[in-house]
C-alpha positions as CSV (number, residue, x, y, z in Angstrom):
1,M,4.4,-21.2,-3.9
2,K,4.5,-17.5,-4.9
3,N,4.2,-15.1,-2.3
4,I,0.7,-13.5,-2.5
5,S,2.1,-9.8,-2.2
6,D,4.5,-10.5,-4.8
7,N,3.0,-8.6,-7.6
8,P,3.1,-5.3,-9.4
9,F,0.2,-3.9,-8.0
10,W,0.8,-4.7,-4.0
11,H,4.0,-3.1,-4.4
12,Y,2.0,0.1,-6.1
13,S,-0.4,0.7,-3.4
14,V,2.2,-0.2,-0.4
15,Q,4.1,2.5,-2.4
16,L,1.2,5.0,-2.6
17,W,-0.2,4.3,0.9
18,P,2.2,7.3,2.8
19,I,0.8,9.6,0.7
20,A,-2.3,8.2,-0.3
21,G,-3.5,6.5,2.7
22,E,-5.8,9.5,4.4
23,T,-7.3,10.4,1.3
24,L,-8.1,7.0,0.8
25,L,-9.5,6.3,4.1
26,M,-11.6,9.7,3.9
27,L,-13.0,8.1,0.4
28,Q,-13.9,5.0,2.1
29,D,-15.6,6.4,5.1
30,S,-17.6,9.1,3.2
31,Y,-18.2,6.9,0.1
32,Q,-17.9,3.9,1.3
33,L,-16.2,2.7,-1.7
34,D,-13.5,-0.1,-1.8
35,I,-10.2,1.5,-1.5
36,N,-8.9,-1.7,-3.1
37,M,-10.8,-0.7,-6.4
38,V,-10.0,2.9,-6.2
39,L,-6.2,1.9,-6.2
40,F,-6.7,-0.7,-9.2
41,C,-8.1,1.8,-11.3
42,C,-5.1,4.1,-10.5
43,W,-2.8,1.5,-11.2
44,L,-4.5,0.3,-14.5
45,A,-4.1,3.7,-15.7
46,N,-0.2,3.9,-14.6
47,E,-0.1,0.8,-16.6
48,K,-1.7,2.2,-19.7
49,R,-4.7,-0.2,-19.3
50,I,-8.3,0.7,-19.3
51,L,-11.7,-0.7,-18.6
52,H,-13.3,0.2,-21.5
53,S,-16.5,-1.2,-20.2
54,S,-18.1,-2.2,-16.8
55,N,-18.4,-5.5,-18.0
56,Q,-14.9,-6.6,-17.4
57,L,-15.7,-5.9,-13.9
58,A,-19.3,-7.4,-13.8
59,H,-18.6,-10.7,-13.7
60,H,-15.9,-10.3,-10.8
61,W,-17.9,-7.7,-9.0
62,P,-19.8,-10.3,-6.6
63,E,-17.0,-12.0,-5.5
64,I,-14.8,-9.0,-4.9
65,F,-17.7,-7.2,-3.0
66,R,-18.5,-10.9,-1.3
67,W,-14.9,-10.7,0.1
68,Q,-15.0,-7.1,0.9
69,R,-18.2,-7.0,2.8
70,D,-17.8,-10.7,4.5
71,V,-13.7,-10.6,5.5
72,I,-12.2,-7.5,5.1
73,H,-15.3,-5.1,6.8
74,P,-15.7,-7.4,9.7
75,L,-11.8,-7.2,10.3
76,R,-11.9,-3.3,10.0
77,I,-14.4,-3.0,12.5
78,I,-12.8,-5.7,15.3
79,R,-9.7,-4.1,14.8
80,Q,-11.4,-0.5,14.9
81,S,-13.0,-1.7,18.2
82,M,-9.7,-3.0,19.7
83,K,-8.2,0.4,19.1
84,A,-10.3,2.2,21.5
85,M,-9.3,-0.5,24.3
86,I,-5.2,-0.4,23.8
87,K,-4.6,2.5,25.8
88,P,-6.2,1.2,29.2
89,D,-5.4,-2.7,28.4
90,V,-2.0,-3.0,27.5
91,D,-2.5,-6.7,27.1
92,M,-4.3,-5.7,24.2
93,Q,-1.8,-4.4,21.8
94,D,-0.6,-7.9,20.9
95,I,-4.1,-9.3,19.7
96,Y,-4.4,-6.0,17.8
97,S,-1.2,-6.2,16.4
98,K,-2.1,-9.4,15.2
99,C,-5.8,-8.8,14.1
100,K,-4.3,-5.6,11.7
101,Q,-2.1,-7.8,10.2
102,V,-4.8,-10.6,9.0
103,E,-7.1,-7.7,8.1
104,L,-4.0,-6.6,5.1
105,Y,-3.5,-9.9,4.5
106,A,-7.0,-10.3,3.7
107,E,-6.4,-6.9,1.5
108,C,-3.4,-8.4,0.2
109,I,-5.4,-11.2,-1.1
110,Q,-8.1,-9.2,-2.6
111,Q,-5.4,-7.1,-4.4
112,K,-3.6,-10.4,-5.5
113,R,-7.1,-11.2,-7.2
114,L,-7.5,-7.9,-8.9
115,F,-3.6,-8.5,-10.1
116,D,-5.2,-11.5,-11.8
117,L,-7.1,-10.1,-13.9
118,T,-4.9,-7.4,-15.3
119,N,-4.1,-9.5,-18.6
120,Q,-7.8,-9.3,-19.3
121,I,-7.9,-5.8,-19.4
122,S,-6.5,-4.2,-22.9
123,R,-3.6,-1.7,-23.4
124,S,-4.6,2.0,-24.3
125,S,-1.2,4.0,-24.6
126,D,-2.8,6.4,-27.0
127,M,-5.4,7.9,-24.3
128,H,-3.8,10.7,-21.9
129,S,-3.2,8.8,-18.4
130,H,-6.0,11.6,-16.6
131,K,-8.5,10.0,-19.8
132,R,-7.8,6.5,-18.7
133,L,-8.1,6.9,-14.9
134,E,-11.2,8.6,-15.3
135,E,-12.5,5.9,-17.5
136,N,-11.6,3.3,-14.7
137,L,-12.9,5.0,-12.0
138,Q,-16.2,5.6,-14.3
139,Q,-16.5,1.6,-14.9
140,Y,-15.4,1.1,-11.5
141,L,-18.6,3.4,-10.3
142,N,-21.0,1.5,-12.7
143,V,-20.4,-1.7,-11.2
144,Y,-20.3,-0.7,-7.8
145,G,-24.2,1.2,-8.3
146,A,-23.3,4.9,-8.6
147,K,-23.8,4.7,-12.5
148,N,-24.6,8.6,-13.4
149,D,-23.5,10.1,-10.3
150,D,-21.2,12.5,-12.2
151,Q,-20.9,14.3,-8.8
152,M,-19.0,11.1,-7.2
153,L,-17.3,10.8,-10.4
154,Q,-15.5,14.2,-10.1
155,T,-14.7,14.0,-6.5
156,L,-12.7,10.5,-7.1
157,L,-10.9,11.6,-10.3
158,M,-10.1,15.0,-8.3
159,H,-8.4,13.4,-5.5
160,C,-7.2,10.3,-7.0
161,L,-5.4,12.9,-9.2
162,K,-3.8,14.5,-6.4
163,I,-3.0,11.3,-5.2
164,I,-1.1,9.7,-7.9
165,K,0.2,13.4,-9.8
166,G,1.6,14.5,-6.2
167,P,5.0,15.6,-5.7
168,N,6.5,11.9,-6.4
169,G,3.4,10.6,-8.1
170,P,3.9,7.3,-10.4
171,L,1.4,8.5,-13.1
172,N,3.3,10.8,-15.4
173,T,2.2,10.5,-19.1
């Protein structure tokens, strides 16, 4: 069986995390956005793919949302609760580390499921990367429930462009 993390979307995310992690966590905490979905929108734009309608996500959104809500989020809460206990209790470090690995594996599963949708998403090489990214983020916000929130879209777009066009960002065209 192929390693679940052996896909281009996961590799892209791992590459981007050191420069984007802090910003992505801020977006998650401030707007309750799904980091994997934001990264997916960025990756699709990088791959010259565009979500032409929120229907492309809407069919899969209940499963994506349920996985995030019922698996990843509770694991994150448990890990964050443990983090405060580590310093006074060195024995907690091992279980904290294992919990962090399980949370990361759950994230990897979600990204694999998103990657599996890629063939259903059309290529659009004639559109500038900035517009592809904006369209992808808009479609995500539509299914997320922030359909007409232009301020959220512009904030998200601004942060994503800084992430992916940074000094070594992968999105160039």
